[in-house]
C-alpha positions in Angstrom: -11.8 -19.5 -6.0 -10.5 -17.1 -3.7 -8.3 -18.1 -1.1 -8.2 -15.9 2.3 -6.1 -16.3 4.9 -7.2 -14.6 8.5 -4.4 -14.5 11.0 -4.6 -13.7 14.6 -1.1 -12.7 16.0 -0.4 -14.5 18.8 -4.3 -16.2 19.3 -2.9 -19.4 20.8 -2.7 -19.5 24.5 -2.2 -21.7 27.7 -5.4 -22.4 29.7 -5.9 -19.2 32.1 -7.2 -19.2 35.6 -9.5 -16.4 35.0 -11.0 -17.8 32.1 -12.6 -20.9 33.8 -9.0 -22.4 32.8 -9.9 -22.1 29.1 -7.6 -20.6 26.6 -8.5 -17.4 25.4 -9.4 -19.2 22.1 -11.5 -21.6 24.0 -13.2 -18.9 26.3 -14.0 -16.4 23.3 -17.5 -16.4 21.6 -17.0 -17.4 18.3 -20.0 -19.0 16.6 -18.6 -18.1 12.6 -15.4 -19.6 13.2 -16.8 -22.8 15.2 -19.6 -23.2 12.4 -16.8 -23.2 9.6 -14.8 -25.9 12.2 -17.7 -27.9 12.2 -17.8 -28.1 8.1 -14.2 -27.6 7.9 -10.7 -29.4 8.5 -9.0 -28.7 11.6 -5.2 -29.7 12.6 -1.9 -28.4 14.2 1.2 -26.7 12.4 4.7 -25.7 13.6 5.3 -22.5 12.1 8.7 -21.8 14.1 11.3 -24.3 12.8 13.3 -26.0 15.4 16.3 -24.1 16.7 14.9 -20.6 15.2 13.5 -17.8 17.1 9.9 -17.9 17.8 8.9 -14.5 16.2 6.3 -13.1 14.1 9.0 -12.8 10.9 9.8 -16.6 11.0 6.2 -17.7 11.6 4.5 -15.7 9.0 7.1 -16.5 7.0 6.0 -19.9 7.1 2.4 -19.0 7.0 2.9 -17.2 3.7 4.5 -20.5 2.4 8.4 -19.8 2.4 11.0 -22.4 4.0 12.5 -19.7 6.9 15.9 -22.2 6.7 16.1 -20.7 3.1 14.9 -17.2 3.0 14.9 -15.9 6.5 17.7 -13.3 6.4 16.3 -11.2 9.7 13.3 -9.3 10.8 14.1 -5.7 10.4 14.7 -6.1 6.6 10.9 -6.5 5.8 10.1 -3.4 7.8 12.5 -1.4 5.8 11.0 -2.8 2.7 7.5 -1.9 4.2 8.8 1.6 5.3 10.4 2.3 1.7 13.9 2.3 3.2 16.2 1.7 0.2 18.8 -0.8 1.5 22.3 -1.8 0.2 23.6 -5.4 0.1 26.3 -4.3 2.4 23.5 -3.0 5.0 22.8 -4.5 8.2 19.2 -3.3 9.5 18.0 -3.5 13.0 14.5 -2.7 14.5 14.6 0.2 16.9 11.8 0.0 19.8 11.2 2.9 22.1 10.9 1.4 25.3 10.2 2.2 28.9 12.7 1.3 31.3 13.1 1.7 35.1 14.6 5.1 36.4 17.3 5.6 38.9 19.7 3.0 38.9 22.6 2.3 36.3 21.3 1.2 33.1 22.4 -2.7 33.4 20.3 -2.6 36.6 17.1 -1.1 35.0 13.8 -3.4 34.4 12.5 -3.6 31.2 9.1 -2.2 32.0 7.0 -1.8 28.5 8.3 -3.0 24.8 5.9 -0.6 23.6 6.0 2.7 25.8 2.4 2.7 26.7 1.5 1.9 22.5 3.1 5.5 22.3 1.5 7.3 19.1 3.3 7.6 15.9 3.1 11.5 15.8 5.0 11.4 19.3 7.5 8.9 18.3 8.4 10.4 15.0 9.4 13.5 16.9 11.6 11.3 19.4 13.2 9.2 16.6 14.0 12.6 14.8 15.6 13.9 17.7 17.6 10.8 18.3 18.7 10.9 14.6 20.3 14.3 14.9 21.6 13.4 18.4 23.0 9.6 17.8 22.9 9.2 14.3 26.4 9.2 12.2 27.5 8.8 8.7 27.3 5.1 8.8 24.3 4.9 11.4 21.1 5.9 10.5 17.4 6.0 12.3 14.0 5.7 10.3 10.8 6.3 12.0 7.9 3.9 11.7 4.7 3.6 13.5 4.1 3.8 17.1 7.0 2.4 19.1 8.3 0.5 16.0 11.4 2.1 14.2 14.4 1.0 12.1 18.0 1.7 12.3 20.6 1.1 9.3 24.4 0.3 9.7 26.2 0.6 6.6 28.6 -2.5 6.2 27.8 -3.0 9.9 28.8 -6.5 11.7 26.2 -9.2 11.2 27.0 -11.7 14.0 25.0 -10.5 17.1 23.7 -11.8 20.1 20.1 -9.6 20.2 17.1 -10.0 22.6 13.5 -9.1 21.6 12.5 -6.3 24.3 9.0 -8.0 25.0 10.9 -11.5 25.7 12.5 -9.6 28.8 9.5 -7.7 30.4 10.1 -7.5 34.0 13.5 -8.3 34.2 16.7 -6.6 34.4 18.3 -5.8 31.1 21.8 -6.4 32.2 21.8 -9.9 31.0 20.3 -9.0 27.6 22.6 -6.2 26.6 23.6 -6.4 22.9 26.6 -9.0 22.5 28.8 -9.3 19.2 31.2 -7.3 17.0 30.4 -3.6 17.5 28.1 -4.2 20.5 30.0 -1.6 22.6 28.6 0.8 20.0 24.9 -0.2 19.9 25.3 -0.3 23.9 26.8 3.0 24.3 23.8 4.6 21.9 21.1 2.9 24.0 22.6 4.0 27.5 22.7 7.8 25.7 19.2 7.6 24.3 18.2 7.1 27.7 19.4 10.3 29.3 18.4 12.1 25.9 15.0 10.8 26.0 14.2 11.1 29.8 14.6 15.1 29.4 12.7 15.2 26.2 9.4 17.3 26.5 7.5 14.7 25.1 8.2 12.5 27.7 7.8 14.8 30.3 4.1 15.4 29.1 3.5 11.8 28.8 4.3 11.3 32.6 2.5 14.3 33.5 -0.9 12.6 31.9 0.0 9.1 33.4 1.7 7.8 30.6 4.6 5.6 30.6 7.8 7.3 29.2 9.6 6.5 25.8 12.8 6.8 27.7 15.4 4.6 25.9 15.5 3.0 22.7 16.2 -1.2 22.3 17.9 -2.6 19.4 17.2 -6.3 18.1 15.9 -8.0 15.1 19.0 -7.8 12.8 19.1 -8.8 9.2 20.5 -8.3 5.5 18.4 -7.4 2.5 16.1 -10.3 1.7 15.1 -12.4 -1.6 11.9 -13.6 -1.7 10.5 -15.3 -4.5 7.2 -14.3 -6.1 4.3 -15.5 -4.6 2.7 -15.1 -8.1 5.3 -17.7 -9.7 4.9 -19.9 -6.8 1.0 -20.4 -6.8 0.0 -18.5 -9.7 -2.5 -16.4 -7.6 -2.3 -12.4 -7.6 -2.3 -11.6 -3.6 -2.8 -8.7 -1.2 -1.6 -8.4 2.0 -3.6 -6.1 4.9 -2.0 -5.3 8.1 -1.0 -2.3 10.0 2.2 -4.0 10.6 5.5 -3.5 8.5 6.6 -6.4 9.2 4.1 -8.2 7.3 3.8 -5.6 4.7 7.4 -5.9 4.2 6.8 -10.0 3.3 4.3 -9.4 1.2 6.1 -6.8 -0.7 9.5 -8.6 -1.0 7.1 -11.8 -2.4 5.6 -9.2 -4.8 2.1 -8.8 -3.8 -0.1 -5.8 -3.2 0.1 -4.5 0.0 -3.2 -2.3 1.2 -3.4 0.2 3.9 -6.4 0.6 6.1 -7.3 3.7 7.7 -7.5 3.0 11.3 -5.4 0.2 11.4 -3.5 0.6 14.3 -1.6 -3.0 15.2 -3.7 -3.3 18.8 -7.3 -4.0 19.8 -8.4 -0.5 18.9 -8.2 -1.3 15.0 -10.3 -0.8 12.3 -11.4 -4.8 12.2 -14.4 -4.2 9.6 -12.2 -2.1 7.7 -9.9 -4.9 7.2 -12.5 -7.3 6.2 -13.7 -4.4 3.4 -10.4 -4.3 2.3 -10.1 -8.1 1.5 -13.6 -8.0 -0.1 -12.5 -5.0 -2.4 -9.1 -7.0 -3.2 -11.0 -9.9 -4.4 -13.6 -7.8 -6.1 -10.8 -6.4 -8.7 -9.9 -9.3 -9.5 -7.1 -10.6 -6.7 -7.3 -14.3 -5.8 -5.5 -14.2 -2.3 -5.7 -12.0 0.6 -3.7 -12.3 3.7 -5.4 -10.4 6.2 -3.1 -10.0 9.6 -4.4 -9.0 12.9 -2.1 -8.1 15.4 -4.2 -7.1 18.7 -4.3 -10.6 20.4 -0.2 -10.6 20.1 0.0 -7.0 21.8 -2.7 -8.2 24.3 -0.8 -11.2 25.4 2.4 -9.2 25.9 0.5 -6.3 27.9 -1.2 -9.2 29.9 -5.0 -8.1 29.2 -6.4 -11.3 29.6 -10.0 -9.3 28.7 -9.1 -7.9 25.7 -7.4 -10.9 24.6 -10.3 -12.9 24.1 -12.1 -10.0 23.1 -9.7 -9.1 19.9 -10.5 -12.8 19.1 -14.4 -12.2 19.3 -13.7 -8.8 17.2 -11.8 -11.2 14.5 -14.6 -13.6 14.2 -17.4 -11.2 14.3 -16.1 -8.6 12.1 -13.7 -9.9 10.1 -14.4 -13.7 9.6 -18.3 -13.2 9.4 -18.4 -10.1 7.4 -16.1 -12.0 4.8 -18.0 -15.2 4.7 -21.4 -13.6 4.5 -20.4 -11.2 1.7 -18.7 -14.1 0.0 -22.0 -16.3 0.5 -24.1 -13.9 -0.7 -21.9 -13.4 -4.1 -22.1 -17.4 -4.1 -18.6 -17.0 -5.0 -16.5 -20.1 -4.1 -13.9 -19.8 -1.6 -11.3 -21.4 0.9 -10.6 -19.9 4.2 -7.6 -20.5 6.7 -7.5 -19.1 9.9 -4.3 -19.5 12.4 -2.2 -17.7 14.6 1.2 -17.4 13.7 2.5 -18.5 17.1 1.2 -18.8 20.8 2.0 -15.7 22.5 0.9 -16.9 26.2 -0.8 -14.0 28.7 1.4 -15.9 31.7 4.4 -15.5 29.6 3.9 -12.4 28.0 6.1 -13.3 24.9 5.8 -15.5 22.0 6.6 -19.4 22.3 6.9 -21.9 19.4 4.9 -24.5 20.1 2.6 -26.0 17.3 -0.7 -23.6 16.8 -4.4 -24.9 15.6 -5.4 -24.1 12.2 -9.4 -24.0 10.5 -9.3 -24.7 6.9 -13.2 -24.2 5.4 -14.0 -24.4 1.9 -17.3 -23.1 0.7 -18.1 -25.6 -1.8 -17.2 -28.5 0.0 -18.7 -28.5 3.7 -18.1 -31.5 5.8 -19.9 -33.2 8.6 -17.8 -33.7 11.1 -17.4 -33.8 15.0 -14.4 -31.6 15.3 -15.8 -29.5 17.6 -15.2 -25.8 18.0 -12.1 -23.8 16.9 -9.1 -24.4 19.5 -6.2 -25.4 20.6 -7.2 -28.6 21.8 -9.8 -30.0 19.1 -7.5 -29.1 16.5 -4.8 -31.3 18.3 -7.2 -34.1 18.8 -7.7 -34.5 14.8 -3.9 -36.1 14.4 -3.7 -33.7 11.6 -0.1 -32.0 11.7 2.2 -30.0 9.9 5.8 -30.2 11.5 7.3 -28.2 8.6 4.8 -25.1 8.7 5.8 -23.6 5.4 4.3 -26.8 3.6 0.9 -25.7 5.1 0.0 -23.3 2.2 0.5 -26.0 -0.3 -2.1 -27.9 1.5 -4.6 -24.9 1.5 -4.0 -23.8 -2.0 -3.3 -27.0 -3.6 -4.6 -29.9 -1.9 -1.5 -31.4 -1.4 1.7 -31.8 0.8 
């Protein structure tokens, strides 16, 4: 038996007026997932534990089968692991976004316009982070370049008691109420303000503005954490696994769990990604003997943050047609038994442009045990109507693999 996870980051949503008052999952044309829903198991799962932030870190950790209350030590350490950045036990890591804030007014009065600086290219961002490192870096505080707008700061022996806010949670709002709080916060605040003055004058940003793009005119620091200690996924489930994602966070969780991490050419973390390439990579990993693949697709989440209604439901259609169908057709052709689970990690409602912690719908399909039920199509409402519910999200993986809770 092969086990396949297809995770559409942020797929779940609320009904959208422009989509005939349907959610993107309801509105999207998803014949493969709907076929599997009518022959599989639908239910709801709360991936974000009560009292924890509604982030892809805690949610995906739960989907992988790890209790966030036990294993979670922050988001950025997983990104550090993926980026190959060595961490000491005394290090504190932070996510460092390149963001777009409004201009002219004092920094505290600025508005968070874009958490991704118009999805700045990795090449442009790399130049900016290197320049920032030279300008702001110290013996204790170091900058590390990542992908697109997602980067890393490591503070040797830094403080750990922080109140930091993700930039995608405050889009369209003044940053004044969300400036860093905690011991040492004045250092991060000063770095942030200095970064605005420095980045606003950088040639890369002047050229971006000339091309009609948003400038990456500030850093925004959040997602603090310590070195993570996950148990082995193989020892936990006796399955050799692979992770396929364009996002350092998900790669880092996989690495820390001892799984193979596969890079796919053209995988971007947005809607312009190599959907089919991810499906083919999953098939290749199973062909070489791995029993478990975790295919993560960031696109619906980014569309939710950016209020791209059409792109969000199209991203779901691409997942259905270019990932789920491609994998299902090939596994059926090979005649190999498999189970597939499809779900979001959390909702990213278009109306809010950020994550929420409500339960999300899941679909489990087993090739050699097709059911004949009347669940209906795969979406938030049909999944909720079944009454199957996992209040502790990390237990869903046991149910998926072992058939028990």
